[in-house]
C-alpha positions in Angstrom: -104.0 73.0 3.8 -102.1 70.2 2.0 -99.5 69.9 4.9 -99.7 66.6 6.8 -98.4 65.6 10.2 -98.6 62.9 12.8 -97.1 61.2 15.8 -95.8 57.7 15.2 -94.7 55.2 17.9 -92.0 52.5 17.1 -92.8 49.6 19.4 -91.8 45.9 19.7 -89.9 43.5 21.8 -86.3 44.2 22.8 -83.5 44.1 20.2 -85.6 44.0 17.0 -84.1 47.1 15.5 -86.4 50.0 16.7 -83.6 52.5 17.3 -81.8 51.5 14.1 -85.1 52.1 12.2 -85.5 55.6 13.8 -81.9 56.6 12.8 -82.5 55.3 9.3 -85.8 57.1 8.9 -84.2 60.4 10.0 -80.9 59.9 8.2 -79.1 60.8 11.4 -78.2 59.3 14.7 -80.6 60.4 17.5 -80.9 57.0 19.3 -78.0 54.8 20.5 -77.7 51.3 19.2 -76.1 48.1 20.5 -76.5 44.4 19.9 -77.7 44.0 23.5 -81.4 43.9 24.4 -83.0 46.8 26.3 -80.5 49.4 25.2 -83.2 52.1 24.9 -84.4 53.1 28.4 -86.6 56.1 27.7 -88.7 57.5 24.8 -86.6 59.1 22.1 -88.3 61.6 19.9 -87.1 62.1 16.3 -88.6 64.6 13.8 -88.8 63.9 10.0 -89.4 67.0 7.9 -90.3 67.4 4.3 -92.0 70.4 2.6 -95.3 68.6 2.6 -95.2 66.8 6.0 -93.8 66.5 9.4 -93.6 63.0 11.0 -92.8 62.8 14.7 -91.3 59.4 15.6 -91.1 58.1 19.1 -88.7 55.3 19.7 -89.7 53.3 22.8 -88.0 50.8 25.1 -88.6 47.1 24.2 -91.8 45.7 25.7 -90.9 42.6 27.9 -91.6 40.9 31.2 -90.4 43.4 33.7 -89.1 42.5 37.2 -87.2 45.6 38.5 -88.4 49.2 38.9 -86.1 50.3 36.1 -87.6 47.7 33.6 -91.1 48.4 34.8 -90.5 52.1 34.1 -89.2 51.3 30.6 -92.2 49.1 29.7 -94.7 51.6 31.1 -93.1 54.3 28.9 -93.6 52.2 25.8 -97.2 51.2 26.7 -98.2 54.8 27.4 -96.8 55.9 24.1 -99.0 53.5 22.2 -102.1 55.2 23.6 -100.9 58.7 22.7 -99.9 58.5 19.0 -101.7 58.5 15.7 -100.1 55.5 14.2 -97.9 52.6 15.5 -95.0 50.9 13.8 -94.8 47.4 15.4 -91.5 45.7 14.7 -90.8 42.0 14.8 -87.9 40.0 13.3 -87.9 37.3 10.7 -85.8 34.9 12.8 -88.0 35.2 15.9 -91.5 36.2 15.0 -93.1 34.7 18.2 -92.5 34.8 21.9 -94.0 36.1 25.2 -92.9 39.7 24.4 -94.8 39.6 21.1 -98.0 38.7 23.1 -97.4 41.6 25.4 -97.1 44.0 22.4 -100.3 42.5 20.8 -102.3 43.0 24.0 -101.3 46.6 24.1 -102.3 47.1 20.5 -105.7 45.4 21.0 -106.3 47.7 24.0 -105.4 50.9 22.2 -107.0 50.0 18.8 -104.6 52.2 16.9 -103.8 51.9 13.2 -100.6 49.7 13.0 -98.0 49.0 10.3 -96.2 45.7 10.9 -92.5 45.8 10.1 -90.9 42.4 9.7 -87.2 43.3 10.2 -83.9 41.3 9.7 -84.9 39.8 6.4 -81.2 39.3 5.9 -81.0 37.0 8.9 -83.6 34.4 8.3 -85.2 32.0 5.8 -87.2 34.0 3.3 -89.6 31.2 2.8 -90.8 31.8 6.3 -92.1 35.2 5.4 -95.5 34.3 3.9 -96.6 32.1 6.8 -95.6 34.8 9.2 -97.6 37.4 7.3 -100.6 35.1 7.2 -100.4 34.4 11.0 -100.2 38.1 11.9 -103.0 39.1 9.5 -105.3 36.8 11.6 -104.3 38.5 14.8 -104.7 42.2 14.0 -106.1 44.3 11.1 -102.7 45.8 10.2 -102.8 48.7 7.7 -99.8 47.1 5.9 -97.1 44.5 6.5 -93.7 45.5 5.2 -90.5 43.3 5.1 -87.3 45.2 5.8 -83.6 44.9 6.5 -83.2 48.1 8.5 -79.5 47.7 9.2 -78.9 47.5 5.5 -81.3 50.3 4.7 -83.8 48.1 2.8 -87.5 48.8 3.3 -87.1 52.4 4.5 -88.8 54.0 1.5 -91.9 51.6 1.6 -92.2 52.3 5.4 -92.1 56.1 4.8 -94.5 55.9 1.9 -97.0 53.9 4.0 -96.8 56.4 6.9 -97.3 59.4 4.5 -100.4 57.7 3.2 -101.9 57.4 6.7 -101.1 60.7 8.4 -103.7 63.4 8.2 -103.7 67.2 7.4 -102.2 69.0 10.4 -99.7 71.6 11.5 -95.9 71.3 12.0 -95.6 70.6 15.8 -91.9 71.4 15.8 -89.6 73.8 13.9 -88.9 72.3 10.5 -85.1 72.5 11.1 -85.4 70.4 14.3 -84.3 66.8 14.3 -84.9 65.8 18.0 -86.1 67.4 21.2 -83.3 65.8 23.3 -80.7 68.1 24.9 -77.0 67.9 24.3 -76.5 66.6 27.8 -78.9 63.7 27.2 -77.3 62.8 23.9 -73.8 62.9 25.5 -74.9 60.6 28.3 -76.5 58.2 25.8 -73.4 58.0 23.6 -71.2 57.2 26.6 -73.7 54.5 27.7 -73.7 53.1 24.2 -69.9 52.7 24.3 -70.2 50.9 27.7 -72.7 48.5 26.1 -70.3 47.9 23.2 -67.1 47.5 25.1 -68.1 45.7 28.3 -69.5 42.2 28.8 -72.2 40.3 30.6 -74.4 42.1 33.1 -72.3 45.2 33.5 -74.1 47.5 31.0 -77.4 46.9 32.7 -76.0 48.0 36.0 -74.7 51.3 34.5 -76.3 54.7 34.2 -74.7 57.9 33.0 -75.4 61.5 34.1 -73.7 64.7 33.0 -72.4 67.0 35.7 -71.2 69.8 33.4 -71.0 70.8 29.8 -68.9 74.0 29.3 -67.7 75.6 26.1 -64.4 77.4 26.0 -64.3 81.1 25.5 -63.0 80.7 21.9 -65.8 78.2 21.2 -63.3 75.6 20.0 -63.5 73.1 22.8 -66.3 71.5 24.8 -65.4 70.3 28.3 -67.7 67.6 29.5 -67.8 66.1 33.0 -69.7 62.8 33.2 -70.5 60.4 36.0 -71.0 56.7 35.4 -73.1 55.0 38.1 -72.7 51.4 39.0 -74.1 49.2 41.8 -71.1 47.4 43.1 -67.4 47.9 43.7 -66.6 44.9 41.5 -68.5 46.6 38.6 -66.5 49.8 39.2 -63.3 47.9 39.0 -64.3 46.2 35.7 -65.4 49.5 34.2 -62.2 51.3 35.1 -60.1 48.3 33.9 -56.5 47.5 34.6 -54.5 50.8 35.0 -57.6 52.6 33.7 -57.6 51.0 30.2 -61.3 50.3 30.0 -62.5 53.7 31.1 -60.0 55.3 28.7 -61.2 53.3 25.8 -64.9 54.1 26.6 -64.0 57.8 26.8 -62.0 57.8 23.6 -64.8 56.0 21.6 -67.5 58.4 23.1 -65.3 61.5 22.4 -64.6 60.6 18.8 -68.3 60.1 18.0 -69.5 63.1 19.9 -67.0 65.3 18.0 -68.5 64.1 14.7 -72.1 64.7 16.0 -71.5 68.1 17.7 -68.9 69.4 15.4 -66.5 70.6 18.1 -63.4 69.3 19.8 -64.2 67.6 23.1 -62.4 67.0 26.4 -64.3 64.3 28.2 -63.7 63.6 31.9 -65.5 60.5 33.3 -65.8 59.3 36.9 -67.2 56.0 38.1 -69.4 56.1 41.2 -70.8 53.2 43.2 -74.5 53.8 44.0 -75.8 50.6 45.5 -79.1 49.3 44.0 -79.8 52.5 42.0 -81.8 50.5 39.5 -84.2 49.4 42.3 -84.5 52.8 44.1 -87.2 55.1 42.8 -85.4 58.2 44.0 -82.2 57.3 42.1 -84.2 56.4 39.0 -85.8 59.8 39.0 -82.4 61.5 39.4 -81.1 59.6 36.4 -84.0 60.5 34.2 -85.9 57.2 34.4 
């Protein structure tokens, strides 16, 4: 009867550190991270377990003005999550506490009327004397349960955030097995790690024109090797050429970086085969979006 549980959404504008926070809270990587906005495209579920509680976190795409079917799908996913959870973690950042995306988030909170913790992230990247005016301004806009400064990338503020969440969740059952960290499949994780390396290693608009699907994951008979066949989808021939690189150097570097991280995560040697396909306007085609999991 003392066990507590709850569903917690992590929301905010793009690139404020939502996925980094999820990984920090869980002590493991379940969501990919890059310096580029709009890295997260779908809801990522992470499960925090302790003997006295289970907290189910849902990392969401950044809420922003959306102009393409892909971005509208991302924003709709985040907005729907707010309405479904018990508690919301709204993230902003100290250097940029205002903007049109903030207003969109606030409108969704006002509509849902959920209990909300405000996390002011990136305390290491801004003037600390700006903190109190930001707190005062946001206290006037919404009855936040608490306002917590943090530097998530450096691991600062994580314990106060967890403590505040534990104070707010209510008695309830464990919704998932207590040894479970996420509900995402290995195929989903593999595709996301490959996409993360594309974001980190390529420039300008190319990452946003890419999607990754997994054609095959097959373990060897001796269970010592995982053979993965991946397809990277782009929208133009010029993007394919950039992604492959001169004499295949870029696609080899992406594959190497993805393979090394996946071997650490999955605990097995990996042979990764990646192919780049041109699928024109996939990000604007509802059928293609569904096929790629968006």
